[in-house]
MIVO-75924 format. One record per residue (C-alpha): residue number from 1; residue in one letter; x, y, z. Coordinates in steps of 0.05 Angstrom, whole numbers, plus 32768, in hexadecimal, padded with zeros to 4 digits. Each point is the difference from the previous one (the first is absolute). Example, Ala and Ser with C-alpha at 12.3 -4.5 7.8 and 13.67 -1.06 7.14 Angstrom:
% residues 2
ATOM   nr  rest    xx    yy    zz
ATOM    1     A  80F6  7FA6  809C
ATOM    2     S  801B  8045  7FF3
//
This chain:
% residues 189
ATOM   nr  rest    xx    yy    zz
ATOM    1     X  812B  7DBF  819C
ATOM    2     X  8010  7FFC  7FB6
ATOM    3     X  7FB6  7FF3  7FF0
ATOM    4     X  7FED  8041  8022
ATOM    5     X  8038  8025  7FDB
ATOM    6     X  7FE9  7FE1  7FBD
ATOM    7     X  7FB8  8013  800E
ATOM    8     X  8016  8048  800F
ATOM    9     X  8027  8003  7FBF
ATOM   10     X  7FC6  7FE2  7FDA
ATOM   11     X  7FD0  8034  801D
ATOM   12     X  802E  8039  7FEE
ATOM   13     X  800B  7FE4  7FBA
ATOM   14     X  7FB4  7FF8  7FF6
ATOM   15     X  7FF5  8047  8019
ATOM   16     X  8037  801A  7FD2
ATOM   17     X  7FE4  7FDA  7FC5
ATOM   18     X  7FBA  801B  800F
ATOM   19     X  801B  8047  8002
ATOM   20     X  8027  7FF5  7FC0
ATOM   21     X  7FC1  7FE8  7FDC
ATOM   22     X  7FD6  8039  801C
ATOM   23     X  8034  8034  7FEB
ATOM   24     X  8002  7FE2  7FBA
ATOM   25     X  7FB5  8004  7FFA
ATOM   26     X  8001  8048  8019
ATOM   27     X  8033  8012  7FCB
ATOM   28     X  7FD5  7FE2  7FC8
ATOM   29     X  7FC1  8021  801A
ATOM   30     X  8022  8044  8006
ATOM   31     X  801A  7FFF  7FB8
ATOM   32     X  7FBE  7FEA  7FE2
ATOM   33     X  7FD9  8031  802B
ATOM   34     X  802E  803A  7FEE
ATOM   35     X  7FFA  7FF3  7FB5
ATOM   36     X  7FB4  7FFF  8007
ATOM   37     X  8001  8041  8027
ATOM   38     X  802B  8021  7FCB
ATOM   39     X  7FCF  7FEA  7FCA
ATOM   40     X  7FC1  8015  8024
ATOM   41     X  800D  8036  8034
ATOM   42     X  8007  8040  7FD9
ATOM   43     X  7FBD  8011  8021
ATOM   44     X  7FD8  7FE2  8038
ATOM   45     X  7FD0  7FCF  7FE0
ATOM   46     X  7FE2  7FBF  8018
ATOM   47     X  803B  7FD7  7FE9
ATOM   48     X  8036  802D  801E
ATOM   49     X  7FD9  8006  8042
ATOM   50     X  7FF8  7FB5  8003
ATOM   51     X  804B  7FF7  7FF5
ATOM   52     X  8010  8034  8036
ATOM   53     X  7FD4  7FDB  8032
ATOM   54     X  801B  7FBB  7FEC
ATOM   55     X  8048  8011  8010
ATOM   56     X  7FF6  8009  804C
ATOM   57     X  7FD1  7FC5  8000
ATOM   58     X  8037  7FD6  7FE1
ATOM   59     X  802F  801B  8035
ATOM   60     X  7FCE  7FEB  8035
ATOM   61     X  7FFC  7FBA  7FE3
ATOM   62     X  804C  7FFC  7FFC
ATOM   63     X  8005  8014  804A
ATOM   64     X  7FCF  7FC9  8012
ATOM   65     X  8029  7FCD  7FD9
ATOM   66     X  803F  801B  801F
ATOM   67     X  7FE2  7FFA  8046
ATOM   68     X  7FE9  7FB8  7FF5
ATOM   69     X  803F  7FE7  7FDE
ATOM   70     X  803A  8023  8022
ATOM   71     X  8002  7FD4  803E
ATOM   72     X  8032  8016  8034
ATOM   73     X  8016  803B  7FD6
ATOM   74     X  7FBB  801D  8008
ATOM   75     X  7FFB  8047  801B
ATOM   76     X  7FB8  7FFE  801A
ATOM   77     X  7FF0  8047  8012
ATOM   78     X  801E  8022  7FC3
ATOM   79     X  7FDE  7FCE  7FD1
ATOM   80     X  7FBD  800D  8022
ATOM   81     X  800C  804A  7FF9
ATOM   82     X  8012  7FF7  7FB6
ATOM   83     X  7FBF  7FDA  7FF5
ATOM   84     X  7FD8  8037  8020
ATOM   85     X  8024  8037  7FDA
ATOM   86     X  7FF6  7FDD  7FBD
ATOM   87     X  7FB5  7FF6  800D
ATOM   88     X  7FF9  8049  8015
ATOM   89     X  8026  8016  7FC2
ATOM   90     X  7FD2  7FD9  7FD2
ATOM   91     X  7FC3  801E  8021
ATOM   92     X  8020  8045  8000
ATOM   93     X  8013  7FFC  7FB7
ATOM   94     X  7FB9  7FEB  7FEC
ATOM   95     X  7FE4  803C  8025
ATOM   96     X  8037  8030  7FE9
ATOM   97     X  7FF5  7FEF  7FB7
ATOM   98     X  7FBD  8024  8003
ATOM   99     X  8025  8040  8013
ATOM  100     X  8035  7FFC  7FCA
ATOM  101     X  8049  7FF2  7FF4
ATOM  102     X  801C  802E  8037
ATOM  103     X  7FD9  7FDA  8035
ATOM  104     X  8016  7FBD  7FE3
ATOM  105     X  8049  8017  8003
ATOM  106     X  7FF8  8017  8048
ATOM  107     X  7FE2  7FBE  8016
ATOM  108     X  8034  7FD8  7FD8
ATOM  109     X  8038  802B  801E
ATOM  110     X  7FE8  7FF6  8047
ATOM  111     X  7FFC  7FB5  7FF4
ATOM  112     X  8045  7FFE  7FE0
ATOM  113     X  801E  8025  803C
ATOM  114     X  7FE0  7FD4  8035
ATOM  115     X  8008  7FBE  7FDA
ATOM  116     X  8049  8013  7FF2
ATOM  117     X  800D  8009  804A
ATOM  118     X  7FDF  7FBC  800F
ATOM  119     X  8028  7FDF  7FC8
ATOM  120     X  8040  801D  801D
ATOM  121     X  7FEF  7FE5  8046
ATOM  122     X  7FF0  7FBA  7FE6
ATOM  123     X  803F  7FFE  7FD5
ATOM  124     X  802B  8014  803A
ATOM  125     X  7FE0  7FCB  802C
ATOM  126     X  800E  7FCC  7FCA
ATOM  127     X  8046  8018  7FEF
ATOM  128     X  801F  7FBF  801A
ATOM  129     X  7FDB  7FD9  7FCB
ATOM  130     X  8027  8023  7FCA
ATOM  131     X  7FE7  8021  7FC1
ATOM  132     X  7FE0  8038  8028
ATOM  133     X  802D  803B  7FEF
ATOM  134     X  7FD7  800C  7FC1
ATOM  135     X  7FC0  8001  802B
ATOM  136     X  8021  8032  802F
ATOM  137     X  8011  802D  7FC5
ATOM  138     X  7FBA  7FF6  7FE4
ATOM  139     X  7FE0  8014  8041
ATOM  140     X  802A  803F  8005
ATOM  141     X  7FF4  8013  7FB8
ATOM  142     X  7FB5  7FF4  8009
ATOM  143     X  7FFD  8034  8036
ATOM  144     X  8023  8033  7FD4
ATOM  145     X  7FD4  7FEE  7FC4
ATOM  146     X  7FC2  8008  802B
ATOM  147     X  8016  8046  8011
ATOM  148     X  800B  8010  7FB7
ATOM  149     X  7FB9  7FE7  7FEF
ATOM  150     X  7FE3  802F  8033
ATOM  151     X  8029  8039  7FE3
ATOM  152     X  7FEB  7FED  7FB9
ATOM  153     X  7FB7  8005  8015
ATOM  154     X  8009  804B  8003
ATOM  155     X  801E  8005  7FBA
ATOM  156     X  7FDC  8024  7FC7
ATOM  157     X  7FF1  7FBF  7FDA
ATOM  158     X  8008  7FC6  8030
ATOM  159     X  8002  7FBA  7FE3
ATOM  160     X  7FFC  7FBA  801E
ATOM  161     X  802F  7FE2  7FCC
ATOM  162     X  803B  800E  802D
ATOM  163     X  7FE5  7FCB  802E
ATOM  164     X  8011  7FCD  7FCA
ATOM  165     X  804A  8010  8008
ATOM  166     X  7FFA  7FF9  804B
ATOM  167     X  7FE2  7FBA  7FF6
ATOM  168     X  8036  7FEB  7FCF
ATOM  169     X  8037  8017  802E
ATOM  170     X  7FE0  7FDB  803B
ATOM  171     X  7FF9  7FC3  7FD3
ATOM  172     X  804A  8002  7FEF
ATOM  173     X  8011  8001  804A
ATOM  174     X  7FD3  7FC4  800B
ATOM  175     X  8023  7FDC  7FC6
ATOM  176     X  8045  8010  801D
ATOM  177     X  7FEB  7FE3  8043
ATOM  178     X  7FE1  7FC3  7FDF
ATOM  179     X  8040  7FF2  7FDA
ATOM  180     X  802A  800A  803F
ATOM  181     X  7FD3  7FD1  8028
ATOM  182     X  8004  7FCD  7FC7
ATOM  183     X  804C  7FFF  8007
ATOM  184     X  7FFA  7FF9  804C
ATOM  185     X  7FD0  7FC6  7FFB
ATOM  186     X  802E  7FDE  7FCD
ATOM  187     X  803A  8006  8030
ATOM  188     X  7FD7  7FE4  803A
ATOM  189     X  7FEB  7FC1  7FDB
//
């Protein structure tokens, strides 16, 4: 009986450690990405378009890692949905870039709304793990930010640099969750 209990704890600790590491990597990526966007995205050019497409592709890769490493905390359907949304966003952004910044903002906004809803669902399903309140906030804020990107697309001089702030804020929420999960893993050991 105790062996089964220890194996369950070990599986949860491994899943929590995996999420912590993934969240830390997502924070680092978001900060570096945002700085690069701020430096290059005053107009749509090959570098800024590449950066815009890379972000959802990184999100797709992170969802795959999450799916493979989260063990019993895995929320299968929402993670599959997140993977599909991120792939569609990358494709949509590559296509939208040919039409200009307003189209890019609309695609990014739609992705932020839908991905935010999925993030909210996954975080609620994982709430018992701990460290998820920041992910819940992040998912909710993402839906609001997505709406603002769609509204910004209709502005007189739309800009994609606001997306950098969105990435930094999301990164901060990932960092908060990573730190919280680190404390929880430390207590479990």
